[in-house]
N, C-alpha and C positions, 0 to 999 in steps of 0.2 A: 473891709467890705461892706456892703449894707446886702440884707437878706428881708423878701418883704414874707409879709407876717399876715398869712389869709386868715385869722381868728380877729385883724382892726379892719374886715372890710366890710360895712354897712349894708353893702346887698347880699342877701344872700336868696337861692334859688334851689325849690326841690322838685323832681320827679319823683309820682310814688306813685306805688302799685297797692289797690285794695283789692281783696276775693269777698265775694260776697258770699255768707255762709247759706243764704238759702237757696239761691240759682248753683252754684260756684263757679260764674262769672267774674270777669275780672273788668277794675275799673285804673285806667290810667289817666293822670293826670298831671298838675302840673303850679307849684306857688310861691306864694313868697314869705309865705305864712303858715308851713306844714302843722303848727299844733291846733291854731283855728280854724285852718281848713278840716281837718280832721272834726273838728267838735261839728262844725257845720254837716259835713258827712255824717255822722253816728246821730243828730239832732232830726234829720231828713230834710235840710233845707236847701240838699244840691238835687236842682229839678233830675239828673244823671241816674244818680243813685239813691234816689228817696225810697222807691219800693223794691231797694234792691236792701235793705238791711236785715240781719245786723252784719256788719261788714268788718274786717283787720287787716291793719295795715300787714301787710307783709313783705316789701320792700323799698326803699326809700334812698337816690342820690344827691348827692347835694351839689351846688356849684356857687363858681362868685363870678359868674357870666346870664344875663339873662338867657343873651343867644344862644348858646351851651346847651342849657334846657329847657329852650323849646325843640331843640332839634332832638335832643337825648329827648324826648316826648313822642314828635312826630317818629320815629326813627319807631321809641318801640310798638307802635302804635300800628304801623307797617306789617304787611305780611313776614317778610322774613325778620325785624327787631321782635313779633309777636311769638316767632316758635323759635329764635333764639333764646329768650326768656324762660320761656315754657322750659328749654329742654332744660336750662339753671336749674332752675326752681323744682324739679320736677319731686326729686325726693321729702321736699317739703312739703309739697303740697299734700303729696299723699297721708304726712303725717298730721298736716291741718285739719284736713275733710275727714 
């Protein structure tokens, strides 16, 4: 019997949510290199967030399939997805802010 080992996959995709400590708003993004993307955000190299720093990573999800990650990002950016996300993290946000 064989099992697949996710750790052997070279493809990694992340959906992440940042909280702007400046305006208390959220940024939802998708990337294949989370560490590098967070560095870009922190250095003001991302147009959508450069005037909203400092930012804090408050949530991320890992995917091995690019289309799954993109679909999750799209869902979280939708009205229902954003509402669901906010309900889940409401307590955490009170501690952060």
